[in-house]
N, C-alpha and C positions, 0 to 999 in steps of 0.2 A: 504494501499499500504507499510505501516512502515513494515508489515513481510518480504516484499521482500527485503528490503534493510537491514533488520535484519538478514537473513537466506542465503544472496548471498554471503557474506566472508565466512563462515564456508563452502559453498557447494564448492565454489571455491578451498578453501585450502585444502577440503577432495580429490578433483578431481587431484590435483597438486599433492598430498601426494600419492595417489594411482599410479599415473603415475611414481614417483620417485621409488616407490617400485617394480613396475614391470618392471622397466630398470636395478634395480640392480639385480633383481632375473634372468633375462634375461641374464646378463652380467658376471654372475657365472658360472665358469667350461667353457666348449665349447673349442676350438681350442687355446684359451690362458692361459689354465689352466695349462699347461704344463711348457709353458714359466715363468708366475708368480711362480710357483711352484720352478723351478730351479733357478730363481733370489733370492727368499727367501732363498732358501738351499745354494746358494753361499755365501749371504751374512751371514748367520749363520755360515758358515765355517771360512768366514774371523775373525768375532767376536771371534770364539772360539780359533782360532790361535794367535791372539791379545794376548788374556787371556792368554793362556798356555804359551807363550813366556814371558809376564810380570811376569808370577810366578817363570819361570826357569832361566830369567836374574838376575844376582847379584845386589842388591841394591846398589848404590854409593851414598855414603854421602859424604857432604862439609867436613866435621869436621874429 
């Protein structure tokens, strides 16, 4: 009976891991993909605008 107690935790972890992977794969793409891509594109554009504005603005020094 010791083999059951030795094998149960890895089997349970494997089942949960498999369920996690299946859930991740199922939620990729689909209806939300365009919305997620749009959010990433908007964040990248904001970051690029900030970077460009910092490069173009003259640096002010206290001395």
